[in-house]
MARGU-267984 format. One record per residue (C-alpha): x, y, z; residue number from 1. Coordinates in nm, 2 decimals, always signed. Each point is the difference from the previous one (the first is absolute). Layout:
# MARGU-267984
+--------+--------+--------+-----+
|      X |      Y |      Z |   k |
+--------+--------+--------+-----+
|      X |      Y |      Z | NUM |
...
+--------+--------+--------+-----+
//
This chain:
# MARGU-267984
+--------+--------+--------+-----+
|      X |      Y |      Z |   k |
+--------+--------+--------+-----+
|  +0.11 |  -1.41 |  +0.87 |   1 |
|  +0.19 |  +0.14 |  -0.29 |   2 |
|  +0.37 |  -0.07 |  +0.05 |   3 |
|  +0.11 |  +0.32 |  -0.18 |   4 |
|  -0.16 |  +0.19 |  +0.29 |   5 |
|  +0.23 |  -0.17 |  +0.24 |   6 |
|  +0.27 |  +0.15 |  -0.22 |   7 |
|  -0.15 |  +0.35 |  +0.02 |   8 |
|  +0.02 |  -0.03 |  +0.38 |   9 |
|  +0.36 |  -0.11 |  -0.01 |  10 |
|  +0.11 |  +0.28 |  -0.23 |  11 |
|  -0.21 |  +0.26 |  +0.18 |  12 |
|  +0.20 |  -0.04 |  +0.32 |  13 |
|  +0.32 |  +0.12 |  -0.15 |  14 |
|  -0.13 |  +0.25 |  -0.26 |  15 |
|  -0.15 |  +0.25 |  +0.24 |  16 |
|  -0.05 |  +0.26 |  -0.28 |  17 |
|  -0.29 |  +0.12 |  -0.21 |  18 |
|  +0.19 |  -0.13 |  -0.31 |  19 |
|  -0.10 |  -0.35 |  +0.10 |  20 |
|  +0.11 |  -0.25 |  -0.27 |  21 |
|  +0.21 |  +0.27 |  -0.16 |  22 |
|  +0.20 |  +0.03 |  +0.33 |  23 |
|  +0.01 |  -0.38 |  +0.03 |  24 |
|  +0.16 |  -0.04 |  -0.34 |  25 |
|  +0.27 |  +0.24 |  +0.10 |  26 |
|  +0.06 |  -0.19 |  +0.32 |  27 |
|  +0.01 |  -0.34 |  -0.18 |  28 |
|  +0.20 |  +0.11 |  -0.30 |  29 |
|  +0.13 |  -0.33 |  -0.16 |  30 |
|  +0.33 |  +0.17 |  -0.06 |  31 |
|  +0.05 |  +0.03 |  +0.37 |  32 |
|  +0.12 |  +0.35 |  -0.04 |  33 |
|  -0.13 |  +0.31 |  +0.19 |  34 |
|  -0.06 |  +0.24 |  -0.28 |  35 |
|  +0.18 |  +0.33 |  +0.05 |  36 |
|  -0.12 |  +0.33 |  -0.16 |  37 |
|  +0.29 |  +0.01 |  -0.24 |  38 |
|  -0.03 |  -0.36 |  -0.11 |  39 |
|  -0.32 |  -0.04 |  -0.18 |  40 |
|  -0.11 |  -0.26 |  -0.26 |  41 |
|  -0.01 |  -0.33 |  +0.20 |  42 |
|  -0.26 |  -0.26 |  -0.07 |  43 |
|  -0.22 |  +0.12 |  +0.29 |  44 |
|  -0.01 |  +0.35 |  -0.14 |  45 |
|  -0.18 |  -0.14 |  -0.30 |  46 |
|  -0.23 |  -0.20 |  +0.22 |  47 |
|  -0.07 |  +0.31 |  +0.20 |  48 |
|  -0.10 |  +0.18 |  -0.31 |  49 |
|  -0.27 |  -0.26 |  -0.05 |  50 |
|  -0.16 |  +0.15 |  +0.31 |  51 |
|  -0.07 |  +0.30 |  -0.21 |  52 |
|  -0.24 |  -0.22 |  -0.19 |  53 |
|  -0.13 |  -0.15 |  +0.33 |  54 |
|  -0.10 |  +0.35 |  +0.11 |  55 |
|  -0.24 |  +0.01 |  -0.30 |  56 |
|  -0.11 |  -0.35 |  +0.10 |  57 |
|  -0.11 |  +0.12 |  +0.34 |  58 |
|  -0.21 |  +0.26 |  -0.18 |  59 |
|  -0.14 |  -0.30 |  -0.20 |  60 |
|  -0.09 |  -0.17 |  +0.33 |  61 |
|  -0.17 |  +0.32 |  +0.12 |  62 |
|  -0.19 |  +0.02 |  -0.33 |  63 |
|  -0.11 |  -0.36 |  +0.01 |  64 |
|  -0.14 |  +0.02 |  +0.35 |  65 |
|  -0.17 |  +0.33 |  -0.07 |  66 |
|  -0.14 |  -0.15 |  -0.32 |  67 |
|  -0.13 |  -0.30 |  +0.19 |  68 |
|  -0.17 |  +0.22 |  +0.26 |  69 |
|  -0.16 |  +0.22 |  -0.27 |  70 |
|  -0.13 |  -0.29 |  -0.20 |  71 |
|  -0.14 |  -0.18 |  +0.31 |  72 |
|  -0.20 |  +0.32 |  +0.07 |  73 |
|  -0.12 |  -0.01 |  -0.35 |  74 |
|  -0.10 |  -0.37 |  +0.05 |  75 |
|  -0.21 |  +0.09 |  +0.30 |  76 |
|  -0.17 |  +0.27 |  -0.20 |  77 |
|  -0.08 |  -0.25 |  -0.27 |  78 |
|  -0.15 |  -0.24 |  +0.26 |  79 |
|  -0.21 |  +0.27 |  +0.16 |  80 |
|  -0.10 |  +0.18 |  -0.32 |  81 |
|  -0.04 |  -0.24 |  -0.30 |  82 |
|  -0.06 |  +0.30 |  -0.23 |  83 |
|  +0.35 |  +0.14 |  +0.07 |  84 |
|  +0.22 |  +0.00 |  -0.31 |  85 |
|  +0.35 |  -0.12 |  +0.10 |  86 |
|  +0.24 |  +0.25 |  -0.16 |  87 |
|  +0.38 |  -0.03 |  +0.02 |  88 |
|  +0.05 |  +0.37 |  +0.06 |  89 |
|  -0.22 |  -0.03 |  +0.32 |  90 |
|  +0.26 |  -0.25 |  +0.13 |  91 |
|  +0.28 |  +0.25 |  -0.08 |  92 |
|  -0.17 |  +0.28 |  +0.19 |  93 |
|  -0.04 |  -0.24 |  +0.30 |  94 |
|  +0.37 |  -0.08 |  -0.02 |  95 |
|  +0.07 |  +0.37 |  +0.02 |  96 |
|  -0.23 |  +0.03 |  +0.30 |  97 |
|  +0.16 |  -0.29 |  +0.19 |  98 |
|  +0.35 |  +0.12 |  -0.08 |  99 |
|  -0.08 |  +0.36 |  +0.12 | 100 |
|  -0.15 |  -0.14 |  +0.31 | 101 |
|  +0.31 |  -0.20 |  +0.07 | 102 |
|  +0.22 |  +0.30 |  -0.06 | 103 |
|  -0.20 |  +0.20 |  +0.25 | 104 |
|  +0.07 |  -0.26 |  +0.26 | 105 |
|  +0.37 |  +0.01 |  -0.09 | 106 |
|  +0.03 |  +0.38 |  +0.03 | 107 |
|  -0.26 |  +0.19 |  +0.20 | 108 |
|  -0.09 |  -0.29 |  +0.22 | 109 |
|  +0.34 |  -0.17 |  +0.01 | 110 |
|  +0.02 |  +0.03 |  +0.38 | 111 |
|  -0.33 |  -0.19 |  +0.02 | 112 |
|  +0.12 |  -0.28 |  -0.22 | 113 |
|  +0.11 |  -0.25 |  +0.27 | 114 |
|  -0.34 |  +0.04 |  +0.18 | 115 |
|  -0.19 |  -0.05 |  -0.33 | 116 |
|  +0.21 |  -0.31 |  -0.09 | 117 |
|  -0.08 |  -0.14 |  +0.35 | 118 |
|  -0.37 |  +0.04 |  -0.07 | 119 |
|  +0.03 |  -0.15 |  -0.34 | 120 |
|  +0.19 |  -0.30 |  +0.15 | 121 |
|  -0.30 |  -0.06 |  +0.22 | 122 |
|  -0.24 |  +0.02 |  -0.29 | 123 |
|  +0.23 |  -0.23 |  -0.20 | 124 |
|  -0.01 |  -0.27 |  +0.26 | 125 |
|  -0.37 |  +0.03 |  +0.11 | 126 |
|  -0.10 |  +0.05 |  -0.36 | 127 |
|  +0.12 |  -0.35 |  -0.08 | 128 |
|  -0.26 |  -0.15 |  +0.23 | 129 |
|  -0.27 |  +0.25 |  -0.12 | 130 |
|  +0.06 |  -0.15 |  -0.35 | 131 |
|  +0.06 |  -0.37 |  +0.06 | 132 |
|  -0.27 |  -0.06 |  +0.27 | 133 |
|  -0.29 |  +0.09 |  -0.24 | 134 |
|  +0.16 |  -0.22 |  -0.26 | 135 |
|  +0.04 |  -0.29 |  +0.24 | 136 |
|  -0.36 |  +0.03 |  +0.12 | 137 |
|  -0.19 |  +0.09 |  -0.31 | 138 |
|  +0.19 |  -0.14 |  -0.30 | 139 |
|  -0.07 |  -0.34 |  -0.15 | 140 |
|  +0.31 |  -0.22 |  +0.04 | 141 |
|  +0.19 |  -0.16 |  -0.28 | 142 |
|  +0.15 |  -0.34 |  +0.06 | 143 |
|  +0.37 |  -0.03 |  +0.09 | 144 |
|  +0.06 |  -0.15 |  -0.34 | 145 |
|  -0.17 |  +0.29 |  -0.18 | 146 |
|  +0.16 |  +0.26 |  +0.21 | 147 |
|  +0.35 |  -0.12 |  +0.02 | 148 |
|  +0.06 |  -0.25 |  -0.28 | 149 |
|  -0.19 |  +0.14 |  -0.30 | 150 |
|  +0.21 |  +0.22 |  -0.23 | 151 |
|  -0.12 |  +0.22 |  -0.28 | 152 |
|  +0.20 |  +0.11 |  -0.31 | 153 |
|  -0.17 |  +0.33 |  -0.07 | 154 |
|  +0.29 |  +0.14 |  -0.20 | 155 |
|  -0.02 |  -0.24 |  -0.29 | 156 |
|  +0.35 |  -0.13 |  +0.05 | 157 |
|  +0.11 |  -0.35 |  -0.11 | 158 |
|  +0.01 |  -0.13 |  +0.35 | 159 |
|  -0.16 |  +0.08 |  +0.33 | 160 |
|  +0.35 |  +0.01 |  +0.17 | 161 |
|  +0.12 |  +0.27 |  -0.24 | 162 |
|  -0.32 |  +0.20 |  +0.05 | 163 |
|  +0.05 |  -0.02 |  +0.38 | 164 |
|  +0.36 |  +0.12 |  -0.02 | 165 |
|  -0.10 |  +0.30 |  -0.21 | 166 |
|  -0.29 |  +0.07 |  +0.23 | 167 |
|  +0.23 |  +0.04 |  +0.30 | 168 |
|  +0.06 |  +0.37 |  -0.10 | 169 |
|  -0.32 |  +0.10 |  +0.18 | 170 |
|  +0.06 |  -0.17 |  +0.34 | 171 |
|  +0.36 |  +0.10 |  -0.01 | 172 |
|  -0.11 |  +0.36 |  +0.05 | 173 |
|  -0.10 |  -0.09 |  +0.35 | 174 |
|  +0.34 |  -0.14 |  +0.07 | 175 |
|  +0.19 |  +0.31 |  -0.10 | 176 |
|  +0.07 |  +0.31 |  +0.20 | 177 |
|  +0.10 |  -0.14 |  +0.34 | 178 |
|  +0.32 |  +0.20 |  -0.04 | 179 |
|  -0.20 |  +0.33 |  -0.01 | 180 |
|  +0.07 |  +0.06 |  +0.37 | 181 |
|  +0.38 |  +0.01 |  -0.08 | 182 |
|  -0.04 |  +0.32 |  -0.19 | 183 |
|  -0.13 |  +0.17 |  +0.32 | 184 |
|  +0.29 |  -0.13 |  +0.21 | 185 |
|  +0.15 |  +0.35 |  +0.07 | 186 |
|  -0.33 |  +0.10 |  +0.16 | 187 |
|  -0.02 |  -0.31 |  +0.22 | 188 |
|  +0.15 |  -0.02 |  +0.35 | 189 |
|  +0.24 |  -0.30 |  +0.04 | 190 |
|  -0.06 |  -0.09 |  -0.36 | 191 |
|  +0.26 |  -0.28 |  -0.02 | 192 |
|  -0.21 |  -0.20 |  +0.24 | 193 |
|  -0.35 |  +0.14 |  -0.06 | 194 |
|  +0.00 |  -0.04 |  -0.37 | 195 |
|  +0.08 |  -0.37 |  -0.03 | 196 |
|  -0.25 |  -0.08 |  +0.28 | 197 |
|  -0.27 |  +0.20 |  -0.17 | 198 |
|  +0.06 |  -0.16 |  -0.34 | 199 |
|  -0.01 |  -0.35 |  +0.16 | 200 |
|  -0.32 |  +0.07 |  +0.20 | 201 |
|  -0.17 |  +0.14 |  -0.31 | 202 |
|  +0.09 |  -0.32 |  -0.18 | 203 |
|  -0.14 |  -0.22 |  +0.28 | 204 |
|  -0.32 |  +0.21 |  +0.04 | 205 |
|  -0.08 |  +0.06 |  -0.37 | 206 |
|  +0.12 |  -0.34 |  -0.11 | 207 |
|  -0.24 |  -0.17 |  +0.25 | 208 |
|  -0.29 |  +0.23 |  -0.08 | 209 |
|  +0.06 |  -0.03 |  -0.38 | 210 |
|  +0.00 |  -0.38 |  +0.02 | 211 |
|  -0.33 |  -0.01 |  +0.20 | 212 |
|  -0.16 |  +0.24 |  -0.25 | 213 |
|  +0.13 |  -0.19 |  -0.30 | 214 |
|  -0.14 |  -0.33 |  +0.13 | 215 |
|  -0.33 |  +0.16 |  +0.09 | 216 |
|  -0.04 |  +0.14 |  -0.36 | 217 |
|  +0.09 |  -0.34 |  -0.15 | 218 |
|  -0.29 |  -0.16 |  +0.19 | 219 |
|  -0.25 |  +0.28 |  -0.03 | 220 |
|  +0.07 |  +0.12 |  -0.36 | 221 |
|  -0.32 |  -0.14 |  -0.15 | 222 |
|  -0.05 |  +0.00 |  -0.38 | 223 |
|  +0.35 |  +0.08 |  -0.13 | 224 |
|  -0.12 |  +0.13 |  -0.34 | 225 |
|  -0.26 |  +0.23 |  +0.16 | 226 |
|  +0.24 |  +0.17 |  +0.23 | 227 |
|  +0.28 |  +0.03 |  -0.26 | 228 |
|  -0.24 |  +0.16 |  -0.25 | 229 |
|  -0.15 |  +0.24 |  +0.26 | 230 |
|  -0.09 |  +0.35 |  -0.12 | 231 |
|  +0.17 |  +0.14 |  +0.31 | 232 |
|  +0.34 |  -0.10 |  -0.14 | 233 |
|  +0.10 |  -0.16 |  +0.33 | 234 |
|  -0.11 |  -0.36 |  +0.07 | 235 |
|  +0.03 |  +0.04 |  +0.38 | 236 |
|  -0.27 |  +0.27 |  -0.01 | 237 |
|  -0.23 |  -0.24 |  -0.18 | 238 |
|  +0.08 |  -0.27 |  +0.25 | 239 |
|  -0.09 |  +0.23 |  +0.29 | 240 |
|  -0.33 |  +0.09 |  -0.16 | 241 |
|  -0.09 |  -0.36 |  -0.10 | 242 |
|  +0.06 |  -0.12 |  +0.35 | 243 |
|  -0.17 |  +0.28 |  +0.20 | 244 |
|  -0.27 |  +0.10 |  -0.25 | 245 |
|  +0.03 |  +0.35 |  +0.14 | 246 |
|  +0.14 |  +0.32 |  -0.16 | 247 |
|  +0.06 |  +0.14 |  +0.35 | 248 |
|  +0.20 |  -0.30 |  +0.12 | 249 |
|  +0.20 |  -0.01 |  -0.33 | 250 |
|  +0.08 |  +0.37 |  +0.03 | 251 |
|  +0.13 |  -0.03 |  +0.36 | 252 |
|  +0.21 |  -0.31 |  -0.08 | 253 |
|  +0.15 |  +0.17 |  -0.31 | 254 |
|  +0.05 |  +0.33 |  +0.19 | 255 |
|  +0.24 |  -0.19 |  +0.23 | 256 |
|  +0.20 |  -0.09 |  -0.30 | 257 |
|  +0.00 |  +0.36 |  -0.13 | 258 |
|  +0.11 |  +0.14 |  +0.34 | 259 |
|  +0.29 |  -0.25 |  +0.04 | 260 |
|  +0.11 |  +0.06 |  -0.37 | 261 |
|  -0.01 |  +0.37 |  +0.05 | 262 |
|  +0.22 |  -0.03 |  +0.30 | 263 |
|  +0.24 |  -0.20 |  -0.22 | 264 |
|  -0.01 |  +0.29 |  -0.24 | 265 |
|  +0.10 |  +0.24 |  +0.28 | 266 |
|  +0.29 |  -0.22 |  +0.09 | 267 |
|  +0.10 |  -0.03 |  -0.37 | 268 |
|  +0.02 |  +0.38 |  -0.02 | 269 |
|  +0.22 |  +0.01 |  +0.31 | 270 |
|  +0.23 |  -0.28 |  -0.14 | 271 |
|  +0.03 |  +0.13 |  -0.35 | 272 |
|  +0.08 |  +0.35 |  +0.11 | 273 |
|  +0.27 |  -0.11 |  +0.25 | 274 |
|  +0.16 |  -0.22 |  -0.27 | 275 |
|  +0.00 |  +0.29 |  -0.25 | 276 |
|  +0.13 |  +0.24 |  +0.27 | 277 |
|  +0.28 |  -0.24 |  +0.12 | 278 |
|  +0.12 |  -0.08 |  -0.35 | 279 |
|  +0.00 |  +0.37 |  -0.08 | 280 |
|  +0.21 |  +0.06 |  +0.31 | 281 |
|  +0.26 |  -0.24 |  -0.14 | 282 |
|  +0.00 |  +0.20 |  -0.33 | 283 |
|  -0.15 |  -0.30 |  -0.18 | 284 |
|  -0.26 |  +0.18 |  -0.22 | 285 |
|  -0.03 |  +0.31 |  -0.21 | 286 |
|  -0.07 |  +0.32 |  +0.20 | 287 |
|  +0.11 |  -0.17 |  +0.32 | 288 |
|  +0.03 |  +0.32 |  +0.20 | 289 |
|  -0.36 |  +0.10 |  -0.07 | 290 |
|  -0.14 |  -0.35 |  +0.08 | 291 |
|  +0.21 |  -0.02 |  +0.32 | 292 |
|  -0.17 |  +0.30 |  +0.16 | 293 |
|  -0.16 |  -0.06 |  +0.34 | 294 |
|  -0.27 |  +0.25 |  +0.12 | 295 |
|  +0.13 |  +0.19 |  +0.30 | 296 |
|  -0.35 |  +0.03 |  +0.14 | 297 |
|  -0.15 |  -0.34 |  -0.08 | 298 |
|  +0.33 |  -0.19 |  +0.04 | 299 |
|  -0.08 |  -0.23 |  -0.30 | 300 |
|  +0.13 |  -0.02 |  -0.36 | 301 |
|  -0.29 |  +0.21 |  -0.12 | 302 |
|  +0.12 |  +0.02 |  -0.36 | 303 |
|  +0.05 |  -0.37 |  -0.03 | 304 |
|  -0.36 |  -0.06 |  +0.14 | 305 |
|  -0.15 |  +0.25 |  -0.26 | 306 |
|  +0.20 |  -0.16 |  -0.28 | 307 |
|  -0.13 |  -0.34 |  +0.09 | 308 |
|  -0.35 |  +0.13 |  -0.02 | 309 |
|  +0.06 |  +0.18 |  -0.33 | 310 |
|  +0.15 |  -0.31 |  -0.16 | 311 |
|  -0.28 |  -0.22 |  +0.12 | 312 |
|  -0.27 |  +0.24 |  -0.12 | 313 |
|  +0.17 |  +0.04 |  -0.34 | 314 |
|  +0.05 |  -0.36 |  -0.07 | 315 |
|  -0.35 |  -0.09 |  +0.11 | 316 |
|  -0.12 |  +0.20 |  -0.31 | 317 |
|  +0.12 |  -0.30 |  -0.21 | 318 |
|  -0.30 |  -0.19 |  +0.13 | 319 |
|  -0.23 |  +0.22 |  -0.19 | 320 |
|  +0.15 |  -0.11 |  -0.33 | 321 |
|  +0.12 |  -0.35 |  +0.07 | 322 |
|  -0.05 |  -0.24 |  +0.29 | 323 |
|  +0.26 |  -0.23 |  -0.15 | 324 |
|  +0.27 |  +0.27 |  +0.03 | 325 |
|  -0.10 |  +0.06 |  +0.37 | 326 |
|  +0.01 |  -0.37 |  +0.07 | 327 |
|  +0.35 |  -0.01 |  -0.15 | 328 |
|  +0.11 |  +0.27 |  +0.25 | 329 |
|  -0.15 |  -0.21 |  +0.29 | 330 |
|  +0.19 |  -0.30 |  -0.13 | 331 |
|  +0.32 |  +0.21 |  -0.02 | 332 |
|  -0.04 |  +0.08 |  +0.37 | 333 |
|  +0.00 |  -0.37 |  +0.09 | 334 |
|  +0.29 |  -0.11 |  -0.22 | 335 |
|  +0.21 |  +0.29 |  +0.09 | 336 |
|  -0.05 |  -0.04 |  +0.37 | 337 |
|  +0.09 |  -0.37 |  -0.04 | 338 |
|  +0.31 |  +0.11 |  -0.18 | 339 |
|  +0.11 |  +0.22 |  +0.28 | 340 |
|  -0.05 |  -0.28 |  +0.25 | 341 |
|  +0.19 |  -0.24 |  -0.23 | 342 |
|  +0.30 |  +0.23 |  -0.01 | 343 |
|  +0.03 |  +0.06 |  +0.37 | 344 |
|  -0.06 |  -0.37 |  +0.09 | 345 |
|  +0.26 |  -0.11 |  -0.26 | 346 |
|  +0.26 |  +0.25 |  +0.14 | 347 |
|  -0.07 |  -0.14 |  +0.35 | 348 |
|  +0.04 |  -0.36 |  -0.12 | 349 |
|  +0.33 |  +0.10 |  -0.17 | 350 |
|  +0.13 |  +0.13 |  +0.32 | 351 |
|  -0.11 |  -0.30 |  +0.20 | 352 |
|  +0.15 |  -0.25 |  -0.25 | 353 |
|  +0.34 |  +0.18 |  +0.00 | 354 |
|  +0.00 |  +0.00 |  +0.38 | 355 |
|  +0.03 |  +0.38 |  +0.01 | 356 |
|  -0.13 |  +0.17 |  +0.31 | 357 |
|  -0.34 |  +0.17 |  -0.02 | 358 |
|  -0.06 |  +0.35 |  +0.14 | 359 |
|  -0.08 |  +0.03 |  +0.37 | 360 |
|  -0.36 |  -0.08 |  +0.08 | 361 |
|  -0.23 |  -0.05 |  +0.30 | 362 |
|  -0.23 |  -0.26 |  -0.16 | 363 |
|  +0.10 |  -0.30 |  -0.20 | 364 |
|  -0.14 |  -0.32 |  -0.16 | 365 |
|  +0.30 |  -0.18 |  +0.16 | 366 |
|  +0.11 |  -0.32 |  -0.15 | 367 |
|  -0.31 |  -0.02 |  -0.22 | 368 |
|  +0.09 |  +0.33 |  -0.18 | 369 |
|  +0.17 |  -0.15 |  -0.30 | 370 |
|  -0.27 |  -0.27 |  -0.05 | 371 |
|  -0.28 |  +0.27 |  +0.02 | 372 |
|  +0.19 |  +0.22 |  -0.25 | 373 |
|  +0.04 |  -0.28 |  -0.25 | 374 |
|  -0.36 |  -0.11 |  +0.03 | 375 |
|  -0.11 |  +0.36 |  -0.05 | 376 |
|  +0.19 |  +0.02 |  -0.33 | 377 |
|  -0.15 |  -0.34 |  -0.11 | 378 |
|  -0.34 |  +0.13 |  +0.08 | 379 |
|  +0.04 |  +0.33 |  -0.18 | 380 |
|  +0.15 |  -0.13 |  -0.32 | 381 |
|  -0.31 |  -0.16 |  -0.16 | 382 |
|  -0.22 |  +0.28 |  +0.13 | 383 |
|  +0.22 |  +0.26 |  -0.16 | 384 |
|  +0.01 |  -0.19 |  -0.33 | 385 |
|  -0.38 |  -0.06 |  -0.03 | 386 |
|  -0.08 |  +0.36 |  +0.12 | 387 |
|  +0.08 |  +0.12 |  -0.36 | 388 |
|  -0.25 |  -0.24 |  -0.16 | 389 |
|  -0.34 |  +0.12 |  -0.12 | 390 |
|  -0.29 |  -0.14 |  +0.20 | 391 |
|  -0.19 |  -0.17 |  -0.28 | 392 |
|  +0.01 |  -0.12 |  -0.36 | 393 |
|  -0.03 |  +0.08 |  -0.28 | 394 |
|  +0.25 |  +0.28 |  +0.05 | 395 |
|  -0.08 |  +0.33 |  -0.18 | 396 |
|  +0.13 |  +0.35 |  +0.04 | 397 |
|  -0.28 |  +0.08 |  +0.24 | 398 |
|  +0.06 |  -0.30 |  +0.22 | 399 |
|  +0.38 |  -0.01 |  -0.02 | 400 |
|  +0.19 |  +0.05 |  +0.33 | 401 |
|  +0.22 |  +0.29 |  -0.10 | 402 |
|  +0.19 |  +0.01 |  +0.33 | 403 |
|  +0.30 |  -0.16 |  -0.16 | 404 |
|  +0.04 |  +0.29 |  -0.23 | 405 |
|  -0.04 |  +0.25 |  +0.28 | 406 |
|  +0.23 |  -0.19 |  +0.23 | 407 |
|  +0.29 |  -0.01 |  -0.26 | 408 |
|  -0.06 |  +0.36 |  -0.08 | 409 |
|  +0.03 |  +0.11 |  +0.36 | 410 |
|  +0.32 |  -0.19 |  +0.05 | 411 |
|  +0.14 |  +0.12 |  -0.32 | 412 |
|  -0.08 |  +0.36 |  +0.08 | 413 |
|  +0.15 |  -0.04 |  +0.35 | 414 |
|  +0.32 |  -0.14 |  -0.13 | 415 |
|  +0.03 |  +0.28 |  -0.26 | 416 |
|  -0.06 |  +0.26 |  +0.27 | 417 |
|  +0.26 |  -0.16 |  +0.22 | 418 |
|  +0.26 |  -0.03 |  -0.28 | 419 |
|  -0.04 |  +0.37 |  -0.11 | 420 |
|  -0.08 |  +0.18 |  +0.32 | 421 |
|  -0.06 |  -0.22 |  +0.31 | 422 |
|  +0.35 |  -0.13 |  +0.04 | 423 |
|  +0.14 |  +0.35 |  +0.04 | 424 |
|  -0.24 |  +0.10 |  +0.28 | 425 |
|  -0.13 |  -0.30 |  +0.17 | 426 |
|  +0.12 |  -0.07 |  +0.36 | 427 |
|  -0.12 |  -0.33 |  +0.14 | 428 |
|  -0.16 |  -0.01 |  +0.35 | 429 |
|  +0.28 |  -0.22 |  +0.15 | 430 |
|  +0.25 |  +0.25 |  -0.11 | 431 |
|  -0.19 |  +0.28 |  +0.17 | 432 |
|  -0.05 |  -0.20 |  +0.32 | 433 |
|  +0.36 |  -0.11 |  +0.03 | 434 |
|  +0.12 |  +0.35 |  -0.08 | 435 |
|  -0.23 |  +0.15 |  +0.26 | 436 |
|  +0.12 |  -0.24 |  +0.26 | 437 |
+--------+--------+--------+-----+
//
């Protein structure tokens, strides 16, 4: 289990607001001061303005999942039709299709979303067995030494350890986003109790399933070079085909992945739109009144949903000209989410070390809270650092990880916006909640 997800559960129980980490930072202001409307400019205001960048990061998360779904579909086409020419613009069109499909579920079919997510949960759990059982039965087994103790430096870095740390960027994607549920808190009954429990259960369930799948793949991978160099672009598709020797079986096993990832995309649209809407409600972004609009008929932040779709579709055009640029955006999503976790956890540790009371909550880590928070920061620090590194050497313009440039640019732009406009209009969520009370 990832210790930072324990932290998400702890924070979620006293930040029952769609602002999520943004609200938590106001609650856990290191200055210990409740920010009143006429007193702006505290340290937490500047931290809150970084959420303006995080809004764009959530679009990056939506884009990355949509891009994965689109290119997996392309990989299946390559497998089934060897004459197919893999074009980047095909992947971009598939991103558009997946995003539009997700938006439909968040608008026209919004009332059906809980039922659909229940069905997808069933597919998610049963699909694990539909994938691993054929692998267990049909795949040739690697020895324990080969599967668990053999390490490959595929990036050309001086040491295998350094290569492994840089390569953590990819698996880290599966450890992010457990806080997405927090951004739906105002639409959840008894959220202060339901949200932390749902986050923890998702960690237990997905952590266990992920570990089983990872170990299975290590033992059933086969020829590493063959699967890595597959024309499908996805080694797991090649593994499925090598094991089953069947296009139909491979299509079904991969379809399970596509369905669950598409469901993730639907949730990303819901999360990113609520984050944009809630921050707009606090006057934290330009044109806040327009973004904060809620449809009186659909009862959802319709404009925020459509803007999420528009940004995703527009940015996906980058893939046509440069895969490296799109990969930088995906990396930006990872490092920026880690940054937002880092800030909220650090604020919580600051409060605990100073012995200051925490906000009222119905779920707590108890006496282990401080230890879990510190372990979380120690875990996130090297991950955040190496997430900016390029994946392989020699490093050229086309292989450079440009996330660091975009990361600094987003923060700089957010701080400039805050300094010139934001500090005159922004009202933090804690201020609003306390004033309403």
